C-alpha positions in Angstrom: 22.8 -25.6 -1.4 20.3 -22.8 -0.6 21.4 -19.3 -1.6 20.0 -15.9 -1.7 22.3 -13.4 -3.5 21.5 -9.7 -3.5 22.8 -7.2 -6.1 22.1 -3.7 -7.3 23.2 -1.7 -4.3 25.5 1.3 -4.5 25.9 5.1 -4.0 23.1 7.4 -5.2 22.2 11.0 -4.7 19.1 12.0 -2.8 16.1 11.8 -5.1 17.7 9.1 -7.2 16.7 5.5 -7.8 18.1 2.0 -7.4 16.8 -1.4 -8.2 17.8 -4.3 -5.9 17.6 -7.9 -7.1 17.7 -11.1 -5.1 18.6 -14.3 -7.0 17.7 -17.5 -5.3 18.9 -21.1 -5.8 18.4 -24.3 -4.0 14.9 -23.5 -2.7 11.5 -24.2 -4.1 10.9 -20.5 -4.7 7.2 -20.6 -5.3 6.7 -22.0 -1.8 8.4 -19.0 -0.1 7.1 -15.7 0.9 9.9 -13.1 0.2 10.9 -9.9 1.9 13.4 -7.1 2.0 14.8 -5.9 5.3 17.4 -3.2 6.0 19.7 -2.3 8.8 21.2 1.1 9.2 24.3 1.6 11.4 23.4 1.5 15.1 19.8 0.5 14.4 17.9 -2.7 14.4 17.1 -4.6 11.2 13.6 -3.6 10.0 11.2 -4.9 7.5 11.0 -2.8 4.3 8.7 -4.8 2.0 7.2 -8.3 1.7 5.5 -10.2 -1.0 3.5 -13.5 -0.7 3.7 -16.5 -3.0 0.7 -15.1 -4.8 2.2 -11.7 -5.3 0.4 -9.8 -2.5 2.8 -7.0 -1.5 3.1 -5.0 1.6 5.3 -2.0 2.2 6.5 -0.4 5.4 5.2 3.1 6.1 8.5 4.9 5.5 8.8 3.6 2.0 5.1 3.7 0.9 4.8 5.4 -2.5 8.5 5.2 -3.1 9.4 1.6 -3.2 7.9 -1.4 -5.1 8.5 -5.1 -4.5 8.0 -7.7 -7.1 8.8 -11.3 -7.8 9.4 -13.5 -10.8 8.6 -17.1 -10.0 9.9 -18.3 -13.3 13.3 -16.6 -12.7 13.2 -17.3 -9.0 14.0 -13.7 -8.2 12.6 -10.9 -6.1 13.2 -7.2 -6.8 13.0 -4.0 -4.9 12.6 -0.8 -7.0 13.5 2.2 -4.9 12.7 5.7 -6.1 13.0 9.1 -4.5 15.7 7.8 -2.2 16.6 9.8 0.9 19.6 9.8 3.2 17.5 7.9 5.8 17.3 5.0 3.3 21.0 4.4 3.7 21.4 0.8 5.1 22.4 -2.7 4.2 19.5 -4.3 2.5 18.9 -8.0 3.0 16.8 -10.5 1.1 14.7 -12.9 3.2 12.8 -16.1 2.3 10.3 -17.8 4.6 8.6 -21.1 3.7 4.8 -20.9 3.8 4.3 -24.2 5.6 7.3 -25.1 7.6 9.7 -23.1 9.9 12.4 -22.6 7.3 13.9 -19.3 6.4 17.0 -17.9 4.7 18.9 -14.7 4.5 21.0 -13.2 1.9 24.4 -11.6 2.7 23.2 -8.1 2.1 23.9 -5.2 -0.2 24.9 -1.7 0.8 22.8 1.2 -0.3 24.1 4.7 0.4 22.1 7.8 -0.3 24.3 10.9 -0.1 25.2 14.0 -2.1 
Protein backbone atom coordinates (compact mmCIF):
# COMPACT_ATOMS: atom_id res chain seq x y z
CA UNK A 1 0.00 0.00 0.00
CA UNK A 2 1.30 3.40 -0.98
CA UNK A 3 1.97 5.73 1.94
CA UNK A 4 3.50 9.11 2.54
CA UNK A 5 3.95 9.95 6.23
CA UNK A 6 5.09 13.38 7.34
CA UNK A 7 6.77 14.14 10.64
CA UNK A 8 8.63 16.97 12.33
CA UNK A 9 5.93 19.60 12.65
CA UNK A 10 5.26 21.51 15.83
CA UNK A 11 5.25 24.88 17.56
CA UNK A 12 8.24 27.17 17.10
CA UNK A 13 8.99 30.79 17.88
CA UNK A 14 9.56 33.33 15.10
CA UNK A 15 13.09 33.03 13.82
CA UNK A 16 13.29 29.38 14.76
CA UNK A 17 13.80 26.27 12.67
CA UNK A 18 12.05 23.00 11.98
CA UNK A 19 12.90 20.05 9.82
CA UNK A 20 10.03 18.15 8.19
CA UNK A 21 10.50 14.65 6.89
CA UNK A 22 8.34 12.54 4.61
CA UNK A 23 8.79 8.79 4.69
CA UNK A 24 7.41 6.88 1.74
CA UNK A 25 6.49 3.26 1.28
CA UNK A 26 4.86 1.23 -1.44
CA UNK A 27 6.08 3.46 -4.29
CA UNK A 28 9.11 3.30 -6.53
CA UNK A 29 10.52 6.44 -4.95
CA UNK A 30 13.22 7.10 -7.54
CA UNK A 31 10.53 7.46 -10.21
CA UNK A 32 8.67 10.22 -8.37
CA UNK A 33 9.19 13.93 -8.32
CA UNK A 34 8.52 15.10 -4.76
CA UNK A 35 7.15 18.30 -3.32
CA UNK A 36 5.97 20.03 -0.18
CA UNK A 37 2.74 22.01 -0.15
CA UNK A 38 1.15 23.95 2.65
CA UNK A 39 -2.32 25.18 3.50
CA UNK A 40 -3.01 27.92 5.97
CA UNK A 41 -6.48 28.40 7.51
CA UNK A 42 -8.83 30.00 5.01
CA UNK A 43 -6.29 29.83 2.20
CA UNK A 44 -5.71 27.58 -0.77
CA UNK A 45 -3.05 24.92 -0.72
CA UNK A 46 0.16 26.27 -2.21
CA UNK A 47 3.39 24.79 -3.47
CA UNK A 48 6.33 25.43 -1.17
CA UNK A 49 9.17 23.44 -2.72
CA UNK A 50 9.74 20.68 -5.23
CA UNK A 51 12.57 18.37 -6.16
CA UNK A 52 12.97 16.19 -9.22
CA UNK A 53 14.17 12.60 -9.34
CA UNK A 54 17.61 13.94 -10.19
CA UNK A 55 17.67 16.35 -7.27
CA UNK A 56 16.89 19.61 -9.04
CA UNK A 57 15.14 21.77 -6.47
CA UNK A 58 12.77 24.68 -6.81
CA UNK A 59 11.47 26.93 -4.03
CA UNK A 60 8.51 29.27 -3.94
CA UNK A 61 9.36 32.97 -3.67
CA UNK A 62 8.13 33.39 -0.06
CA UNK A 63 10.55 30.75 1.22
CA UNK A 64 13.57 31.43 -0.98
CA UNK A 65 16.70 31.67 1.13
CA UNK A 66 14.98 30.22 4.20
CA UNK A 67 13.84 26.72 3.23
CA UNK A 68 15.75 23.85 1.68
CA UNK A 69 14.32 20.69 0.13
CA UNK A 70 16.31 17.49 -0.19
CA UNK A 71 15.73 13.83 -0.93
CA UNK A 72 17.42 10.57 -0.06
CA UNK A 73 16.61 7.96 -2.67
CA UNK A 74 18.21 5.18 -0.64
CA UNK A 75 16.02 5.94 2.39
CA UNK A 76 13.01 6.89 0.24
CA UNK A 77 12.53 10.14 2.10
CA UNK A 78 12.22 13.82 1.32
CA UNK A 79 12.96 16.57 3.80
CA UNK A 80 12.15 20.25 4.16
CA UNK A 81 14.55 22.26 6.30
CA UNK A 82 12.83 25.45 7.41
CA UNK A 83 14.88 28.26 8.93
CA UNK A 84 14.01 31.81 9.94
CA UNK A 85 10.40 30.80 10.35
CA UNK A 86 7.78 33.52 10.42
CA UNK A 87 4.16 33.57 11.58
CA UNK A 88 3.05 33.55 7.92
CA UNK A 89 4.63 30.10 7.60
CA UNK A 90 1.98 28.69 9.92
CA UNK A 91 0.10 26.01 8.00
CA UNK A 92 -0.44 22.31 7.55
CA UNK A 93 2.42 21.01 5.43
CA UNK A 94 1.79 18.16 3.02
CA UNK A 95 4.16 15.82 1.25
CA UNK A 96 3.33 15.10 -2.41
CA UNK A 97 4.64 12.54 -4.87
CA UNK A 98 4.06 12.62 -8.62
CA UNK A 99 5.21 9.91 -10.99
CA UNK A 100 7.43 11.15 -13.78
CA UNK A 101 5.83 9.13 -16.56
CA UNK A 102 2.23 8.29 -15.69
CA UNK A 103 -0.59 10.23 -14.08
CA UNK A 104 -0.17 8.88 -10.57
CA UNK A 105 0.24 11.01 -7.48
CA UNK A 106 -0.04 10.67 -3.72
CA UNK A 107 -0.51 12.97 -0.76
CA UNK A 108 0.52 12.60 2.83
CA UNK A 109 -1.84 13.33 5.71
CA UNK A 110 -0.11 16.58 6.63
CA UNK A 111 1.77 17.90 9.63
CA UNK A 112 0.97 21.11 11.49
CA UNK A 113 3.56 23.86 11.72
CA UNK A 114 2.76 26.77 14.01
CA UNK A 115 5.04 29.79 14.29
CA UNK A 116 4.11 31.92 17.25
CA UNK A 117 5.63 33.64 20.24
